[in-house]
C-alpha positions as CSV (number, residue, x, y, z in Angstrom):
1,M,71.5,105.7,-46.4
2,R,74.8,104.8,-44.7
3,F,77.3,107.1,-43.1
4,D,80.8,105.9,-42.6
5,V,82.9,108.2,-40.4
6,V,86.7,108.2,-40.1
7,T,87.6,109.9,-36.8
8,L,90.0,109.7,-33.9
9,F,87.0,110.2,-31.6
10,P,84.1,107.9,-32.5
11,E,82.5,108.5,-29.1
12,M,81.8,112.1,-30.1
13,F,79.0,110.8,-32.4
14,S,77.1,108.9,-29.8
15,G,74.5,111.7,-29.5
16,V,74.1,112.7,-33.1
17,A,73.5,109.0,-34.1
18,T,71.0,108.2,-31.4
19,L,69.0,111.3,-30.6
20,G,66.4,113.5,-32.3
21,V,65.4,113.1,-35.9
22,V,68.6,111.3,-36.9
23,G,68.3,108.9,-33.9
24,R,64.7,108.0,-34.8
25,A,65.7,107.4,-38.5
26,S,68.5,105.2,-37.4
27,T,66.2,103.1,-35.1
28,A,63.7,102.8,-38.0
29,G,66.4,101.4,-40.2
30,Q,66.5,104.4,-42.6
31,L,70.0,105.3,-41.6
32,A,73.1,103.2,-40.8
33,F,76.3,104.3,-39.2
34,R,79.8,102.9,-39.1
35,F,82.7,104.6,-37.2
36,R,86.3,103.7,-37.7
37,S,89.4,105.3,-36.0
38,P,92.6,105.6,-38.1
39,R,94.4,104.8,-34.8
40,E,93.5,101.1,-35.4
41,F,96.1,101.4,-38.2
42,G,98.6,103.6,-36.3
43,L,102.2,102.8,-36.0
44,G,104.2,101.4,-33.1
45,R,103.2,100.7,-29.5
46,H,101.3,104.0,-29.2
47,Q,99.5,103.6,-32.6
48,R,100.7,107.0,-33.8
49,V,98.7,108.5,-36.7
50,D,100.6,111.8,-36.9
51,D,104.1,113.0,-37.6
52,T,106.1,116.2,-37.9
53,P,105.7,118.2,-41.1
54,Y,108.4,118.1,-43.8
55,G,109.9,121.5,-44.2
56,G,109.3,122.4,-40.5
57,G,106.5,124.3,-39.0
58,A,104.1,124.2,-36.0
59,G,102.0,121.3,-35.1
60,M,101.6,117.7,-36.4
61,V,100.2,116.3,-39.6
62,M,98.0,113.2,-39.9
63,R,99.7,110.4,-41.9
64,V,98.2,109.5,-45.2
65,D,99.1,105.8,-44.9
66,C,97.0,105.5,-41.7
67,M,94.1,107.4,-43.1
68,V,94.0,105.4,-46.4
69,A,94.3,102.1,-44.5
70,C,91.2,103.1,-42.5
71,L,89.3,104.1,-45.6
72,E,90.1,100.9,-47.4
73,A,89.2,98.8,-44.4
74,L,85.7,100.4,-44.3
75,D,85.3,99.7,-48.0
76,A,86.4,96.1,-47.6
77,E,83.8,95.5,-44.9
78,A,81.0,97.5,-46.6
79,P,77.7,95.9,-47.5
80,A,77.5,94.7,-51.2
81,G,75.8,97.1,-53.6
82,T,74.5,96.4,-57.0
83,E,78.0,96.2,-58.4
84,G,79.9,94.6,-55.5
85,V,81.1,96.5,-52.5
86,L,79.2,99.8,-51.9
87,R,82.0,102.4,-51.5
88,G,80.9,105.6,-49.8
89,H,81.3,108.9,-51.5
90,R,84.4,110.3,-49.7
91,I,84.3,113.8,-48.2
92,L,87.1,115.4,-46.4
93,L,85.9,118.0,-43.9
94,T,88.4,120.9,-44.0
95,P,88.5,124.7,-43.8
96,R,90.0,124.5,-47.4
97,G,86.8,122.9,-48.7
98,V,83.9,124.3,-50.7
99,P,81.3,125.8,-48.3
100,F,78.6,123.3,-47.5
101,G,75.0,124.5,-48.3
102,Q,71.5,123.3,-48.7
103,E,71.8,122.7,-52.4
104,R,74.7,120.3,-51.8
105,A,72.8,118.7,-49.0
106,F,70.0,117.8,-51.4
107,E,72.5,116.3,-53.9
108,L,74.3,114.2,-51.2
109,A,70.9,112.9,-50.0
110,R,70.5,111.1,-53.3
111,L,73.6,109.0,-52.7
112,P,73.4,105.6,-51.0
113,A,76.5,106.1,-48.8
114,L,78.8,108.9,-47.6
115,T,82.2,108.5,-46.0
116,L,83.1,111.5,-43.9
117,I,86.8,112.0,-43.1
118,C,87.6,114.1,-40.0
119,G,91.0,115.6,-39.8
120,R,92.9,116.7,-36.6
121,Y,96.1,118.6,-35.7
122,E,97.3,120.7,-38.6
123,G,95.4,118.6,-41.1
124,V,96.0,115.5,-43.2
125,D,99.0,114.9,-45.5
126,E,98.2,116.5,-48.9
127,R,98.3,113.1,-50.6
128,I,95.0,112.2,-49.0
129,R,93.4,114.1,-51.8
130,D,94.2,111.3,-54.2
131,Y,91.8,109.1,-52.2
132,I,88.8,111.4,-51.7
133,D,86.0,112.7,-53.9
134,E,85.5,116.2,-52.5
135,E,86.3,118.6,-49.7
136,L,83.6,120.5,-47.8
137,S,83.8,123.2,-45.1
138,L,81.2,124.7,-42.8
139,G,82.5,128.2,-43.5
140,D,85.5,130.5,-43.3
141,F,86.7,129.6,-39.8
142,V,88.8,126.8,-38.3
143,L,87.7,124.1,-35.9
144,S,90.0,121.8,-33.9
145,G,88.8,118.8,-35.9
146,G,86.3,117.7,-38.6
147,E,83.9,116.0,-36.2
148,I,81.5,118.9,-35.7
149,A,81.5,119.6,-39.4
150,A,80.7,115.9,-40.1
151,M,77.8,116.0,-37.6
152,A,76.4,119.0,-39.4
153,V,76.5,117.1,-42.7
154,I,74.9,114.1,-41.2
155,D,72.0,116.1,-39.7
156,A,71.5,118.3,-42.8
157,V,71.5,115.3,-45.2
158,S,69.5,112.9,-43.1
159,R,66.5,115.2,-42.6
160,L,66.1,115.4,-46.4
161,L,65.6,111.7,-46.9
162,P,62.1,110.5,-47.6
163,G,60.2,109.5,-44.4
164,V,62.8,110.9,-42.0
165,L,60.8,114.1,-41.0
166,G,57.4,113.7,-39.4
167,N,55.9,116.3,-41.7
168,P,57.9,116.5,-45.0
169,E,55.9,119.6,-45.9
170,S,58.1,121.6,-43.5
171,L,61.0,121.2,-46.0
172,A,59.1,123.3,-48.6
173,S,59.0,126.6,-46.6
174,E,62.2,126.5,-44.6
175,S,65.3,128.6,-45.2
176,H,67.3,127.9,-48.4
177,S,64.8,125.4,-49.8
178,P,64.2,125.3,-53.6
179,E,60.4,125.6,-53.0
180,N,61.1,128.8,-51.1
181,A,63.3,130.1,-53.9
182,G,66.3,129.9,-51.6
183,F,65.1,132.7,-49.3
184,L,65.0,132.7,-45.5
185,E,62.0,131.3,-43.8
186,Y,59.2,133.6,-42.5
187,P,58.8,134.2,-38.7
188,H,56.8,131.7,-36.6
189,Y,54.6,132.4,-33.6
190,T,52.7,130.3,-31.0
191,R,50.9,130.9,-27.7
192,P,50.7,133.1,-25.7
193,V,49.1,135.7,-28.0
194,T,50.8,138.5,-26.1
195,Y,54.1,138.2,-24.4
196,R,55.6,141.2,-22.5
197,G,53.6,143.6,-24.7
198,V,54.4,142.0,-28.0
199,R,51.4,140.5,-29.9
200,V,51.2,137.8,-32.5
201,P,50.5,139.5,-35.8
202,D,46.7,139.7,-36.3
203,V,46.9,138.3,-39.8
204,L,48.0,134.9,-38.4
205,A,45.0,134.6,-36.2
206,G,42.5,135.8,-38.7
207,G,41.9,132.5,-40.6
208,N,42.4,134.1,-44.0
209,H,44.9,131.6,-45.6
210,A,45.5,133.7,-48.7
211,A,46.3,136.7,-46.5
212,I,48.6,134.5,-44.3
213,D,50.4,133.2,-47.4
214,A,50.9,136.7,-48.7
215,W,52.2,137.9,-45.3
216,R,54.6,135.0,-45.1
217,R,56.0,135.6,-48.6
218,E,56.6,139.2,-47.8
219,Q,58.2,138.4,-44.5
220,S,60.5,135.9,-46.2
221,K,61.6,138.5,-48.7
222,T,62.1,141.2,-46.0
223,R,64.0,139.0,-43.7
224,T,66.3,137.8,-46.4
225,E,67.0,141.4,-47.6
226,T,67.6,142.6,-44.0
227,V,69.4,139.8,-42.3
228,R,71.3,138.3,-45.3
229,P,71.9,141.1,-47.9
230,D,74.6,138.9,-49.5
231,L,72.1,136.2,-50.1
232,W,69.5,138.7,-51.3
233,R,71.9,140.0,-53.9
234,R,72.5,136.5,-55.3
235,L,68.9,135.2,-55.5
236,P,66.3,135.9,-58.1
237,K,63.8,138.3,-56.7
238,P,60.2,137.0,-56.0
239,E,57.3,138.7,-57.7
């Protein structure tokens, strides 16, 4: 899979593209990254990519012409796909977008290329929406730019690709996974057996795998109902 990222700060992604699970997948050739700054297409001596908003108001707005020029340059230089240039599926990261979740991460993981567009300032000129495929948000809060949201999408999608995780079975039991019916994951324990008076539950050390599975299912249900009552109300209840 290829990730193309439009951002004023490509250097912010040096860690996410080279470290951890994503970094290993990139080294192994399972992931490819291209970063492009719209400032390359900025105006004047200072390569400006923003301007004052029509109608007045606080802050600056990113220019649509600079952003689209950056997108089109990425497309023009993209590797050829089965039908010519492989254009990435364009996603604008914005607080106005649809909340990003695990279900959408699975869907995006089936695509060959994603183009993640990171806004700054007060946002991007509204006309950018004629050149994108969807808008995504991390939640109902505002960040100073789309870069952190783009990193979250990269990490969430990358780990779902075949061969990226060391043990793919871990996907089945984790929070929000289809195999776990969308519920939160059960608690995990490791050594020491007792820490400051709190013991690992005896069932986990008993060796009875049927009892362990039943305990984990019950814990998953209880944790979801207690910690995320909103999620609990939406999901079909396990037997």
